[in-house]
C-alpha positions as CSV (number, residue, x, y, z in Angstrom):
1,M,5.1,-1.5,-24.1
2,K,2.1,-3.6,-22.4
3,L,3.7,-4.9,-19.1
4,A,2.4,-6.5,-16.1
5,A,3.3,-6.3,-12.1
6,V,2.1,-8.1,-9.2
7,D,3.0,-7.4,-5.4
8,V,2.3,-9.5,-2.7
9,G,1.5,-6.9,0.7
10,S,0.8,-7.2,4.1
11,N,-3.0,-6.7,3.1
12,T,-3.4,-7.4,-0.4
13,V,-2.3,-8.8,-3.7
14,H,-2.6,-7.2,-6.5
15,A,-1.5,-7.0,-10.4
16,L,-1.4,-4.2,-12.7
17,V,-1.4,-4.1,-16.4
18,G,-0.3,-1.1,-18.1
19,H,1.4,0.4,-21.4
20,V,5.1,2.0,-20.2
21,E,6.0,5.1,-22.7
22,G,8.3,7.9,-21.7
23,G,8.9,7.3,-17.8
24,K,5.0,7.0,-17.6
25,V,2.8,4.3,-17.0
26,E,-0.7,4.6,-18.6
27,D,-3.1,1.9,-16.5
28,I,-4.9,-0.9,-18.9
29,A,-6.1,-2.9,-16.2
30,H,-5.9,-3.5,-12.3
31,F,-7.0,-6.5,-10.0
32,V,-6.9,-7.1,-6.2
33,E,-7.5,-10.0,-4.1
34,M,-7.3,-9.2,-0.1
35,P,-5.9,-12.2,1.8
36,S,-4.3,-10.0,4.6
37,L,-1.1,-11.8,5.0
38,G,0.1,-8.8,7.6
39,A,-2.3,-9.5,10.2
40,V,-1.3,-13.3,10.8
41,V,2.3,-12.5,10.6
42,A,2.4,-9.7,13.3
43,R,0.5,-12.4,15.6
44,T,2.8,-15.4,14.8
45,G,5.9,-14.6,12.7
46,R,4.8,-17.1,9.9
47,I,2.4,-17.3,7.3
48,G,1.4,-20.8,7.9
49,P,0.0,-22.9,5.7
50,E,-3.5,-22.0,5.7
51,K,-2.7,-18.7,5.2
52,A,0.1,-19.3,2.4
53,E,-2.6,-21.6,0.3
54,E,-4.8,-18.2,0.6
55,A,-2.6,-16.1,-0.8
56,I,-1.5,-18.2,-3.8
57,A,-4.6,-18.8,-4.6
58,A,-5.1,-14.8,-4.5
59,L,-1.9,-14.1,-6.6
60,R,-2.9,-17.4,-9.2
61,S,-6.2,-15.2,-9.6
62,V,-5.1,-11.7,-10.0
63,V,-2.2,-13.0,-12.6
64,G,-4.8,-15.0,-14.5
65,Q,-7.1,-12.0,-15.0
66,A,-4.1,-10.1,-16.2
67,R,-3.2,-12.6,-18.8
68,E,-6.6,-12.5,-20.1
69,I,-5.8,-8.8,-21.2
70,G,-2.5,-9.5,-22.2
71,F,0.9,-8.5,-21.5
72,E,4.4,-8.9,-22.9
73,H,6.4,-9.7,-19.6
74,L,5.6,-10.0,-15.9
75,V,7.5,-8.8,-12.8
76,A,6.5,-10.0,-9.3
77,G,7.5,-8.8,-5.7
78,A,6.7,-9.1,-2.3
79,T,7.0,-6.6,0.5
80,E,6.6,-6.2,4.3
81,A,4.6,-9.4,5.8
82,I,7.0,-11.6,3.9
83,R,9.8,-9.8,5.0
84,Q,8.7,-10.5,8.4
85,A,7.8,-13.9,8.1
86,V,10.1,-17.2,9.2
87,D,9.0,-19.0,6.0
88,G,9.0,-16.2,3.6
89,P,11.6,-18.0,2.0
90,D,9.2,-21.0,1.1
91,F,6.2,-18.9,0.5
92,L,8.0,-17.2,-2.3
93,Q,9.5,-20.6,-4.1
94,R,5.7,-21.3,-4.2
95,A,4.6,-18.4,-5.5
96,A,7.0,-18.2,-8.1
97,D,5.6,-21.9,-9.1
98,A,2.1,-20.9,-9.0
99,I,2.6,-18.2,-11.3
100,G,5.7,-19.3,-13.5
101,T,7.7,-16.1,-12.8
102,P,10.2,-15.3,-9.7
103,V,8.5,-13.5,-6.8
104,R,11.6,-11.3,-5.8
105,L,11.8,-10.2,-1.7
106,L,11.9,-5.9,-2.1
107,S,14.0,-4.7,0.4
108,A,12.5,-1.8,2.5
109,H,15.0,0.5,0.7
110,R,13.7,-0.7,-2.5
111,E,10.2,-0.4,-2.0
112,A,10.6,2.8,-1.0
113,E,12.2,3.5,-4.3
114,L,9.9,1.8,-6.1
115,S,7.1,3.5,-4.9
116,F,8.6,6.7,-5.2
117,A,9.0,6.4,-8.7
118,G,5.5,5.6,-9.2
119,V,4.4,8.3,-7.6
120,A,6.9,10.9,-9.0
121,S,6.2,10.2,-12.1
122,R,2.9,12.2,-11.6
123,H,3.1,14.3,-8.5
124,A,7.3,15.4,-7.9
125,S,7.2,18.9,-6.7
126,R,9.9,21.3,-7.2
127,R,9.9,22.5,-3.6
128,Q,10.6,19.9,-0.8
129,W,7.9,17.4,-0.3
130,L,7.1,14.2,1.2
131,M,5.9,10.8,-0.6
132,G,4.1,8.2,1.9
133,D,3.4,4.7,1.0
134,L,0.8,3.4,3.5
135,G,0.6,-0.5,3.5
136,G,-0.7,-2.9,5.4
137,G,2.4,-3.7,7.6
138,S,4.5,-0.9,6.7
139,T,4.9,3.0,5.7
140,E,7.6,4.1,3.5
141,L,8.4,7.8,3.8
142,V,10.4,9.7,1.4
143,L,11.4,13.2,1.4
144,A,12.7,14.7,-2.1
145,K,13.1,17.9,-4.4
146,G,11.9,16.9,-8.0
147,R,12.7,13.5,-8.6
148,T,15.9,13.5,-6.2
149,I,15.6,11.9,-2.9
150,E,16.6,13.5,-0.1
151,T,16.3,11.2,2.7
152,W,14.0,7.9,3.3
153,R,12.7,5.7,6.6
154,S,10.5,2.8,6.5
155,L,8.2,2.7,9.6
156,P,7.0,-0.6,10.8
157,I,3.1,0.7,11.1
158,G,0.6,-0.6,8.5
159,S,-3.1,-0.2,8.4
160,G,-4.1,-3.7,8.6
161,V,-1.6,-4.2,11.6
162,L,-2.9,-1.9,13.4
163,A,-6.4,-2.3,12.9
164,S,-6.5,-6.1,14.1
165,R,-4.4,-5.6,17.0
166,H,-7.0,-2.6,18.3
167,L,-10.0,-1.8,16.7
168,S,-13.4,-4.3,17.5
169,D,-15.8,-4.4,14.7
170,P,-16.9,-1.9,14.8
171,P,-14.6,0.1,16.9
172,Q,-15.3,0.4,20.7
173,P,-15.1,3.6,22.8
174,G,-10.9,3.7,23.8
175,E,-9.6,1.6,21.0
176,R,-8.4,4.3,18.7
177,E,-7.0,5.9,21.8
178,A,-4.6,3.1,22.1
179,L,-4.1,2.3,18.5
180,R,-2.9,6.4,18.4
181,K,-0.7,5.6,21.5
182,E,1.1,2.9,19.3
183,A,1.1,4.5,16.1
184,V,2.9,7.8,17.7
185,T,5.8,5.3,19.2
186,L,6.5,3.8,16.0
187,L,6.5,7.4,14.2
188,A,9.1,8.1,16.0
189,D,11.7,7.5,13.3
190,A,9.8,9.6,10.7
191,P,12.6,12.1,8.9
192,E,12.3,15.9,10.3
193,C,11.5,17.9,7.4
194,E,8.7,20.8,6.9
195,P,7.1,19.6,3.3
196,A,5.4,21.9,0.9
197,K,3.0,18.9,-0.2
198,V,2.6,15.7,0.9
199,V,1.4,13.1,-1.6
200,F,0.5,9.4,-0.3
201,T,-0.4,6.0,-2.1
202,G,-1.2,2.9,-0.7
203,G,-4.6,1.5,-0.2
204,T,-5.9,3.6,2.4
205,A,-5.4,6.7,0.6
206,S,-6.4,5.4,-2.9
207,N,-9.7,3.7,-1.2
208,L,-11.0,6.4,1.3
209,P,-12.2,9.0,-1.3
210,K,-14.6,7.1,-2.6
211,V,-15.8,6.7,1.3
212,L,-16.2,10.4,1.0
213,S,-18.1,10.6,-2.3
214,M,-18.7,7.6,-4.6
215,T,-19.5,9.9,-7.4
216,R,-16.8,12.1,-7.1
217,P,-14.1,11.0,-4.9
218,P,-11.6,13.7,-3.8
219,S,-7.9,13.7,-5.2
220,V,-6.9,16.0,-2.0
221,L,-8.0,14.6,1.7
222,T,-8.0,17.6,4.5
223,T,-7.9,16.7,7.9
224,Q,-11.6,17.4,8.4
225,A,-12.5,14.8,5.4
226,L,-10.3,12.1,7.1
227,L,-12.3,12.7,10.6
228,R,-15.7,12.6,8.4
229,A,-14.5,9.5,6.7
230,E,-13.8,8.1,10.5
231,Q,-17.0,8.7,11.2
232,K,-18.5,6.9,8.9
233,L,-16.1,3.7,8.7
234,D,-16.9,3.5,12.7
235,S,-20.6,3.6,12.1
236,A,-21.7,-0.1,11.7
237,P,-20.0,-3.6,11.1
238,A,-17.4,-3.4,8.3
239,A,-20.0,-6.1,5.9
240,D,-22.4,-3.5,6.1
241,L,-20.1,-0.9,5.3
242,A,-18.4,-2.6,2.5
243,A,-21.9,-3.1,0.9
244,R,-22.2,0.5,0.9
245,Y,-19.2,1.7,-0.5
246,Q,-18.3,-1.2,-2.9
247,L,-15.4,-2.2,-0.8
248,R,-14.2,-5.6,0.8
249,P,-15.0,-6.0,4.5
250,G,-11.3,-6.5,5.4
251,R,-10.6,-3.1,3.4
252,V,-13.2,-1.7,5.6
253,Q,-11.6,-2.6,8.5
254,A,-7.8,-1.5,7.3
255,L,-9.1,1.8,6.5
256,R,-10.1,2.2,10.1
257,G,-6.4,1.8,11.2
258,G,-4.8,3.9,8.0
259,I,-6.9,6.9,9.0
260,E,-5.1,7.4,12.0
261,V,-1.9,7.1,10.4
262,L,-2.6,9.6,7.7
263,L,-3.9,12.1,10.6
264,L,-0.8,11.9,12.5
265,L,1.6,12.1,9.5
266,L,-0.2,15.1,8.4
267,D,-0.1,16.5,12.0
268,W,3.8,15.7,12.0
269,A,4.0,17.5,9.0
270,G,2.5,20.5,9.7
271,L,-0.1,20.1,6.8
272,D,-3.6,20.1,6.8
273,R,-4.1,17.8,3.7
274,L,-2.7,15.2,1.5
275,H,-2.7,14.6,-2.2
276,V,-3.7,11.0,-3.2
277,S,-1.1,9.0,-5.7
278,Y,-2.8,6.1,-7.5
279,E,0.5,5.6,-8.8
280,G,3.0,3.6,-6.3
281,V,5.0,0.7,-6.3
282,R,3.8,-1.4,-9.0
283,H,3.9,1.4,-11.5
284,G,7.7,1.6,-9.9
285,M,8.5,-1.7,-10.9
286,L,7.4,-1.6,-14.5
287,L,9.4,1.3,-14.8
288,A,12.5,-0.3,-13.2
289,F,11.9,-3.0,-15.7
290,V,12.0,-0.7,-18.6
291,E,15.0,1.0,-17.2
292,R,17.0,-2.0,-16.0
293,G,15.5,-5.5,-17.4
294,E,15.3,-8.6,-14.9
295,D,17.4,-6.3,-12.2
296,W,14.5,-4.0,-11.7
297,W,14.2,-5.1,-8.1
298,R,17.8,-4.8,-7.1
299,G,18.3,-1.7,-4.7
């Protein structure tokens, strides 16, 4: 079955077209825009008319590109920035009107479940393992054995929000220390565990590998590799690095914040490496639609 999923996140608007069969999703095409809603919502509590127009234009763009590929059905969801915005309900209605499909507001719990389903379809481990979905405005953590969830947390810590709050372009001395201090506080509710394996999905995890190597991006990121990537990303303005690494300037800035979160979570888990998953919430959305139809978004 050829399906499409679009999600409106705190940093990005993504669309995935995939073929779903046998509990797995084979990617066909992926499109992304970066309106960066999370930083505005964190600062003002609202999306606002200007940012809403930008996000809806991004939504039309990625869905339009997906429609050129073709699919049988489209599911659409929204996450942390829309959950936090007082004008989120109005935005959801306008977004649905723009693409002709309901844009469902995912609860933090359902977002964690869907991200886990996507990641577990490829990375599940028989021993206790930890899945992390580091987004622009929140981080979902799921502790599991195999494909069975033991516990989960949604933490109010996101790459884009942290970067916009603490880091100049490029970061200046002392700024990372302030970011780290806030991040440590926000990580206080992470579940106690000793996982054998950590797997991360989301924009930071999937884009950092090409900062380390454009030709052979690694599928495992060690602590030392993350520190090397941090040095590279702090070395010049985002616009210059974006051209070098084939990223958007906004993505470069979000990566700077995301690296600190990954380093802190690895330290907390007592491990020195994490596995990168390119499967995530959109894959989980498609798998859930096949299983539950139009109730795919309900927790």
